[in-house]
N, C-alpha and C positions, 0 to 999 in steps of 0.2 A: 432703247431706248427700254425705261423699264417702266413700268405699268403704272404708276408713281406720277413719274415726266410725263407721259402719256396724255396722262388726265388734267394736269399743268396746259404744257401746249394745247390742246381742246379749250380748256376754261379760256385762255387769250384768245385762242381764233371769236371762240365766239363771241366774248367782248367786243372786239374788231365787229362783228358782225351778226348785231341781236335782234333782226328780220327773219335770220335764216332758222331752219328747221335743224334739228339735232344728224340729221345723215344729211345737209348739204356744209356742211359746220364741216364734220368727220371729212366728207372728200374734199373741202379746202384742204383741211391741213395735212391728209396725204402728200397732195400734188404739192403744199411748204415744202413739208419735210423733205424729199427730193426720192431718187429712182431707188434711193440706197435702205431707203428706211420702208418703203413700198415694196419692196421684192420679203424684206425682214419682215412684214406684219402681213403681206400675205401667205408666206410662209407657216409663220405660226399659227395665220387662219384654219389655214388647211390640214395641219396638223392637232388641231382642235378637232375639225369637223370629222379626220384620219379618210380624208382626201389627198390624191395625189395631182390631181390636178382641176387647175380653173379659171380662167380671166386676171390680171394679177391686181390689176385695180380697184374692180369689187372683193377683192377678197381681202384686200387693204382694209377699204375703207367699212369693210367688218368686223373684223378686229380691233376698227378700233369703236365702234358701237359696243361690241361685245366686252372688250374692256369696262369700257364706260357705264351699261348697263349691269355688270356683273360689279365691278363696286358702288354702284348706289343701291345694290342691295334688293331685298324683295320687295315689290311692293307691298302696299297697305289697304 
């Protein structure tokens, strides 16, 4: 899944759950996309952080948040 596809999926999930914060929406998205995407996201996150091991689900959620915040750009 590309970063752009991930952003679209996150936006759609956020529309379905407007009362949740960004991290909760990211967690819902990771669960919804299934174990294969969860492993892919966790692996990307660990590669970015230069680490070899971490819990899969939190690492996957962190990847989703990292992509979102990176594409959002610097805060003013």
